C-alpha positions in Angstrom: -33.6 -8.5 -26.7 -36.4 -7.6 -24.3 -39.0 -5.0 -25.1 -38.8 -1.6 -23.5 -41.3 -1.1 -20.7 -42.8 2.4 -20.8 -45.0 3.6 -18.0 -47.8 6.1 -18.7 -48.6 8.2 -15.6 -51.4 10.7 -15.3 -54.6 11.7 -13.5 -57.0 8.9 -12.6 -59.7 11.6 -12.2 -59.6 13.7 -15.3 -62.2 16.5 -15.0 -59.4 19.1 -14.8 -57.4 17.7 -17.8 -57.0 19.6 -21.0 -59.3 19.2 -23.9 -58.3 16.0 -25.8 -56.2 14.6 -23.0 -58.0 11.3 -22.9 -57.6 10.7 -26.7 -54.0 11.8 -26.5 -53.4 9.2 -23.7 -55.0 6.6 -25.9 -52.7 7.5 -28.7 -49.7 7.3 -26.3 -50.7 3.7 -25.6 -51.0 3.0 -29.3 -47.6 4.6 -30.0 -45.8 2.6 -27.3 -47.0 -0.6 -29.0 -46.3 0.6 -32.5 -42.8 1.4 -31.5 -42.2 -2.1 -30.2 -42.5 -1.5 -26.4 -44.8 -2.7 -23.6 -47.2 -0.4 -21.7 -47.0 -0.3 -17.9 -49.5 1.7 -15.8 -50.8 2.0 -12.3 -53.8 -0.2 -13.2 -56.1 2.7 -12.6 -58.8 4.8 -14.3 -58.3 8.0 -16.3 -55.2 8.8 -18.3 -53.5 5.4 -17.6 -56.7 3.5 -18.4 -57.0 5.3 -21.7 -53.4 4.5 -22.5 -54.2 0.8 -21.8 -57.2 0.9 -24.1 -55.0 2.3 -26.9 -52.3 -0.3 -26.3 -54.8 -3.2 -26.5 -56.5 -1.7 -29.6 -53.1 -1.8 -31.2 -52.7 -5.5 -30.2 -49.9 -4.9 -27.6 -49.1 -5.9 -24.1 -50.5 -3.9 -21.1 -49.2 -4.4 -17.6 -50.9 -2.9 -14.5 -49.2 -2.4 -11.1 -52.0 -2.2 -8.5 -51.9 -0.6 -5.0 -54.1 -3.5 -3.8 -53.2 -6.8 -2.3 -55.5 -8.9 -4.5 -57.9 -8.7 -7.4 -60.8 -8.6 -4.9 -59.3 -5.6 -3.1 -58.4 -4.0 -6.5 -62.0 -4.1 -7.6 -64.0 -3.7 -4.3 -61.9 -1.4 -2.2 -59.9 0.7 -4.7 -62.7 0.4 -7.4 -60.1 0.0 -10.2 -60.5 -1.7 -13.6 -59.1 -5.1 -14.7 -60.0 -5.0 -18.4 -57.4 -3.9 -20.9 -54.6 -5.4 -18.8 -52.8 -8.6 -19.8 -51.3 -8.8 -16.3 -51.9 -7.0 -13.1 -49.3 -7.1 -10.3 -50.9 -6.7 -6.9 -48.4 -4.9 -4.6 -50.5 -4.4 -1.4 -48.5 -1.2 -0.9 -51.2 1.4 -1.3 -50.6 4.2 -3.8 -47.3 5.5 -2.5 -45.6 2.1 -2.5 -47.2 1.2 -5.8 -45.8 4.4 -7.4 -42.3 3.4 -6.3 -42.6 -0.1 -7.8 -44.3 1.2 -10.9 -41.7 3.7 -11.8 -38.7 1.5 -10.9 -40.0 -1.4 -12.9 -40.3 0.7 -16.0 -37.5 1.8 -18.4 -39.1 5.2 -18.8 -42.1 7.1 -17.5 -44.3 9.3 -19.7 -46.6 11.9 -18.1 -49.9 13.3 -19.3 -52.2 15.6 -17.3 -51.9 14.5 -13.6 -52.6 15.4 -10.0 -50.6 14.8 -6.8 -50.0 11.1 -7.4 -48.6 12.0 -10.8 -46.3 14.5 -9.2 -45.1 11.7 -6.8 -44.4 9.4 -9.7 -42.5 12.3 -11.4 -40.3 13.0 -8.5 -39.5 9.3 -8.0 -38.6 9.0 -11.7 -36.5 12.2 -11.7 -34.6 11.2 -8.5 -34.0 7.8 -10.0 -32.6 9.4 -13.1 -35.2 7.6 -15.4 -35.8 8.7 -18.9 -38.9 10.9 -18.8 -41.4 12.1 -21.4 -43.9 14.8 -20.9 -46.9 15.1 -23.2 -47.5 18.9 -23.2 -50.9 20.5 -23.5 -52.8 17.8 -21.5 -53.2 19.9 -18.4 -52.5 19.3 -14.7 -49.1 18.2 -13.5 -47.7 17.5 -16.9 -48.1 21.1 -18.0 -46.2 22.2 -14.8 -43.2 19.9 -15.0 -41.0 22.0 -17.2 -41.4 25.1 -15.0 -41.0 23.0 -11.8 -37.8 21.5 -13.0 -36.4 24.9 -14.0 -37.0 26.2 -10.5 -35.6 23.3 -8.5 -32.0 23.9 -9.3 -31.2 20.2 -9.9 -30.5 20.4 -13.7 -32.8 19.4 -16.6 -32.9 15.7 -15.9 -33.4 13.2 -18.6 -36.6 14.7 -19.9 -38.1 15.2 -23.3 -41.2 17.4 -23.9 -43.5 17.2 -26.9 -47.2 17.8 -27.9 -47.5 14.7 -30.1 -47.6 11.2 -28.8 -45.6 9.7 -31.8 -42.7 12.1 -31.5 -42.7 11.9 -27.7 -42.4 8.1 -27.7 -39.7 8.2 -30.4 -37.7 10.6 -28.2 -38.3 8.6 -25.0 -37.1 5.4 -26.8 -33.9 7.2 -27.8 -33.3 8.1 -24.2 -33.9 4.5 -23.1 -31.5 3.1 -25.7 -28.9 5.7 -24.7 -29.3 4.6 -21.0 -28.8 0.9 -21.9 -25.4 1.5 -23.7 
């Protein structure tokens, strides 16, 4: 049986995030590994980077999906990190194309904090009917999702909301397993 691939999406620039958002993101990465899954992120800074740190501290696998065409461009043009990733896939599709590949290659997407790119990843995930987890209390886009969904008149989606990384990942994995039946 293959491992579940869980993406962590969130703000690369975190000045607006809620207090404790970075540590909560690190704990998301840890929980993904503790619960037998693989972490996937946009190979960027901020929330996804902290999730990658947590995943690696827990001894797990961390995969990054980059907007760049090569490692050189990833580092020198986008100024993105390469540490804490076991594998980086260079898409060459800039951020919007990367976001599509990132979410579609994951079994579920979990959101913490966030800005416009996070909202883009959320809408792709929602439209693709992916299992979604929202870590509440982290600020930014993540704290707006429940209200946005209620006002869009498209139904609740396959979304679980929680304030604790452990419970959130447990619930996300239940959604993934339900989808695979």
